[in-house]
Structures are given as C-alpha cells and as structure tokens.
C-alpha positions as CSV (number, residue, x, y, z in Angstrom):
1,H,-0.3,-0.3,-0.1
2,V,3.0,2.2,0.6
3,K,4.8,1.8,-2.8
4,A,1.3,2.6,-4.8
5,L,1.0,5.7,-2.5
6,A,4.3,6.7,-3.3
7,D,3.9,6.3,-7.0
8,V,0.8,8.1,-7.0
9,L,2.2,11.1,-5.2
10,D,5.6,10.6,-7.3
11,T,3.8,11.3,-10.5
12,G,1.6,13.9,-9.1
13,A,-1.6,12.2,-9.4
14,A,-2.8,13.3,-6.3
15,S,-3.2,17.0,-6.9
16,G,-6.7,18.5,-6.7
17,V,-7.9,15.8,-4.9
18,N,-9.9,16.1,-1.7
19,S,-8.2,14.6,1.2
20,A,-10.5,15.7,4.0
21,V,-11.5,13.1,6.1
22,G,-15.1,12.0,4.8
23,S,-15.2,14.0,1.8
24,G,-16.7,11.5,-0.4
25,E,-19.3,10.9,2.1
26,P,-22.9,12.4,2.6
27,A,-23.0,14.7,5.7
28,D,-25.9,12.7,7.3
29,G,-27.7,9.6,6.8
30,V,-27.0,6.1,5.1
31,Q,-24.9,5.0,2.5
32,T,-24.8,1.8,0.7
33,F,-22.4,0.2,-1.0
34,P,-23.8,-3.5,-2.5
35,E,-21.4,-4.6,-4.4
36,I,-19.8,-5.6,-0.3
37,A,-22.9,-5.9,1.3
38,T,-21.9,-2.8,3.5
39,W,-23.9,0.2,5.2
40,L,-22.3,3.1,5.9
41,V,-23.8,5.5,8.7
42,R,-23.2,9.0,10.0
43,R,-25.5,10.4,12.5
44,G,-24.7,13.4,14.6
45,P,-21.6,12.6,16.1
46,W,-21.2,8.7,15.3
47,R,-19.7,7.0,12.3
48,A,-20.6,3.3,11.8
49,T,-20.6,0.3,9.2
50,V,-22.6,-2.5,9.0
51,T,-21.5,-5.7,6.7
52,R,-22.7,-8.9,5.6
53,N,-20.2,-9.1,2.9
54,D,-20.1,-12.7,1.5
55,F,-16.8,-12.7,-0.2
56,L,-14.0,-14.6,1.6
57,Y,-10.4,-13.8,0.4
58,Q,-9.6,-17.3,0.6
59,P,-11.2,-20.1,2.1
60,G,-11.0,-20.5,6.1
61,L,-10.0,-16.7,6.2
62,W,-13.0,-15.2,7.8
63,H,-13.4,-10.9,7.8
64,P,-16.5,-9.0,9.4
65,T,-19.5,-10.5,8.2
66,G,-23.1,-11.9,9.4
67,G,-24.6,-8.3,9.7
68,A,-21.7,-7.4,11.9
69,I,-20.8,-3.8,13.1
70,S,-17.1,-3.9,11.7
71,L,-16.5,-0.1,12.7
72,L,-18.2,2.4,15.3
73,H,-16.7,5.6,15.8
74,H,-17.7,8.8,18.0
75,R,-16.1,12.2,17.2
76,K,-15.3,12.7,20.8
77,A,-14.4,9.6,22.1
78,G,-12.4,7.9,19.1
79,P,-13.0,4.4,18.1
80,L,-15.2,2.1,20.2
81,L,-15.5,-0.9,17.9
82,A,-13.6,-2.1,15.4
83,G,-14.1,-5.7,13.4
84,S,-10.8,-7.8,12.7
85,L,-10.4,-11.5,11.4
86,A,-12.1,-14.2,13.1
87,A,-8.9,-16.1,13.7
88,Y,-5.7,-14.2,12.9
89,I,-3.9,-16.0,10.0
90,R,-1.0,-14.3,8.4
91,V,-2.1,-15.3,4.9
92,E,0.1,-12.2,3.6
93,A,3.1,-13.0,5.8
94,A,5.2,-9.9,4.8
95,N,2.2,-7.3,5.3
96,M,1.1,-8.7,8.8
97,Q,2.9,-8.6,12.4
98,L,3.5,-11.9,14.3
99,P,0.7,-13.0,16.4
100,P,0.8,-11.9,19.9
101,D,1.9,-14.4,22.5
102,S,-1.3,-13.3,24.7
103,E,-4.9,-15.2,23.4
104,D,-6.1,-14.6,19.6
105,F,-9.3,-12.9,20.3
106,P,-11.6,-11.7,17.6
107,L,-12.4,-8.1,18.0
108,T,-15.7,-8.2,15.9
109,P,-18.9,-7.5,18.0
110,R,-20.6,-11.1,17.6
111,V,-23.0,-13.5,19.2
112,E,-21.5,-16.9,20.1
113,R,-22.5,-20.1,21.6
114,L,-20.3,-23.1,22.6
115,V,-22.2,-26.2,21.9
116,D,-20.5,-29.6,22.7
117,G,-17.0,-28.1,22.4
118,R,-18.0,-26.3,19.0
119,T,-18.2,-22.6,18.9
120,F,-20.9,-21.1,16.9
121,S,-20.9,-17.5,15.8
122,T,-22.4,-15.2,13.4
123,L,-19.1,-14.6,12.5
124,Y,-19.3,-17.4,10.0
125,D,-22.4,-16.5,8.4
126,L,-22.2,-15.5,5.1
127,N,-26.2,-15.7,4.5
128,A,-27.4,-13.2,6.9
129,T,-30.2,-10.4,5.8
130,V,-29.7,-7.0,6.8
131,R,-33.0,-4.3,6.6
132,V,-32.0,-0.7,7.1
133,E,-34.5,2.3,7.6
134,D,-33.7,6.0,8.4
135,Q,-36.6,7.7,9.8
136,G,-37.4,10.5,12.5
137,G,-33.4,10.8,13.2
138,I,-33.1,7.3,14.1
139,V,-31.3,4.7,11.9
140,R,-32.6,1.3,12.5
141,F,-30.8,-2.2,11.3
142,A,-32.6,-5.5,11.7
143,V,-30.2,-8.5,11.2
144,E,-31.1,-12.0,10.9
145,G,-28.8,-15.1,10.9
146,E,-27.6,-18.2,12.2
147,L,-25.0,-19.1,14.3
148,R,-22.2,-21.2,12.3
149,D,-19.0,-23.2,12.9
150,A,-15.5,-22.0,11.4
151,S,-16.3,-24.5,8.4
152,G,-19.6,-22.6,7.7
153,G,-21.8,-25.4,8.9
154,G,-25.0,-24.4,10.6
155,G,-26.6,-25.9,14.0
156,G,-26.1,-23.2,16.4
157,G,-29.7,-21.6,16.4
158,R,-31.2,-18.6,14.5
159,V,-29.9,-15.3,15.8
160,A,-31.5,-11.7,15.7
161,L,-29.4,-8.5,16.1
162,N,-30.9,-5.2,16.2
163,Y,-29.2,-1.7,16.1
164,R,-30.6,1.8,16.4
165,I,-28.4,4.6,15.8
166,S,-29.5,8.2,16.9
167,A,-27.5,11.3,17.4
168,D,-27.3,10.9,21.1
169,S,-26.9,7.1,21.6
170,V,-26.4,3.6,20.1
171,E,-28.2,0.7,20.8
172,I,-27.2,-2.8,20.3
173,K,-29.6,-6.1,20.9
174,A,-29.5,-9.5,20.5
175,S,-32.0,-12.6,20.3
176,A,-30.5,-15.7,20.5
177,P,-30.8,-19.5,21.6
178,E,-30.0,-20.1,25.3
179,G,-26.3,-20.2,26.1
180,A,-25.3,-17.8,23.5
181,R,-23.7,-14.5,24.8
182,L,-23.2,-11.3,22.9
183,V,-19.7,-10.1,22.7
184,L,-18.9,-6.2,22.0
185,P,-15.2,-5.9,22.5
186,L,-14.6,-2.3,23.3
187,I,-11.7,-0.6,22.5
188,A,-10.3,1.4,25.7
189,L,-6.5,2.7,26.3
190,Q,-4.8,1.4,29.1
191,S,-4.7,5.0,30.3
192,E,-8.6,4.9,30.3
193,T,-10.4,4.3,33.3
194,V,-12.8,1.1,33.0
195,R,-15.4,0.4,35.6
196,Q,-17.9,-2.6,35.6
197,G,-21.1,-1.8,37.6
198,G,-24.2,-4.0,38.3
199,A,-26.6,-5.5,35.9
200,G,-24.0,-6.1,33.4
201,T,-23.0,-2.5,32.8
202,V,-19.3,-1.2,31.7
203,T,-18.5,2.2,31.9
204,V,-15.3,3.6,29.9
205,S,-14.2,7.1,30.7
206,K,-12.6,8.7,27.7
207,P,-10.9,12.2,27.4
208,G,-14.1,14.6,26.2
209,A,-16.7,11.2,26.7
210,V,-17.8,8.9,29.0
C-alpha cells in the first residue's frame, strides 16, 4: 500500500484531490455499497459500518460479516468497536505482524454459542439478511442470521440483531438461543478508566466523553 501511495504522489496524480476525512461521504444518513453488502452510517457524532459481505479472501479466512458492526466511531470518544479477522491467519506474512503471545481474540462484535465443544458464531454466517431504515432521526438495522461454525456449517440456532443509531446514542440488542452470548469488545486505552457496574454495565471514561 505504501508503494502504491508513493507512486501516486510521485506522478502528481493526487493533485487537486480532496483528501479531507469523509469528503466522499454524505454529511448525514446511510450510504449503501451493494457490491460488498456494506452500509455506512453518519448520524451526529457517530460513524458506523455494518456488513454482511459474503466474499472470502480465501477459504477459512473470515473477515467481518454476518451483519456485524465492523466499525463504530464517535467524534469525541474515538473508535469504540473495530472488526478483525475471526482468527488471525498470516495469509500475507510479509504485510502482517507476528501474532501476539496472548490469546487470539476476535475483535468483531458478535453473538456466539458453545455447543459440545464447538463454537458457533455470527462471524461465520455469509447468508445473514440485513434491513435498514432511516426515519425520524434514527437509523435502525434488523439483522437475521444463523450461528455457524468455522467451516460455515450450521446448527447453532437462529439469531437476530438490532442496532439503533441516533445523534445521542447507539443501542445494540440480540436475540439468540439459550447459552449464547453477545460479545462487544470495546476499545479503550490503558490510560482510560474502565468500571464494571451492576446489571452487566460497563463504563469507559474517555477524554471529552464517557
């Protein structure tokens, strides 16, 4: 990527191009990219992407899909959610860091369920359906899919995800079989305070936002 950028700059092809962040995006609303089954949302201070992209770079290399929120960013708080590979595989070893010594933990928000030692997850569902509407200042996503294993096989049960994005907040709800859990890997710096309260609440204190 660096070589391609250097070529563009060296030939002067980038002159006159508006490089402002978000310059190609609508000021507010939902933008759809049907080729990759991805939706870009801008509402107030929020920016989010939702995807059910069904194209795998290669078999067994699972990128965010299944109707997942692959990015959630707030103007003041910064990135809060960011998708990753379901398992860190160095398919391009020269362009990828060595895996950390710690547990390989996928960062994509998801629903997952352990059945007889097998992990079923929305991370492996290429056939999820996504419906979106933008009314009354609120963007709503309704996702329906199936919990599948890393081979793409079903058997984990049906799942529904609902996202509500307004200028004031983002809500994520899930409906899934007994034993399943909603996993939301929130991004926080080591310098930021994370407090776990009652009723499953977690508060992350960030500069300029809580």
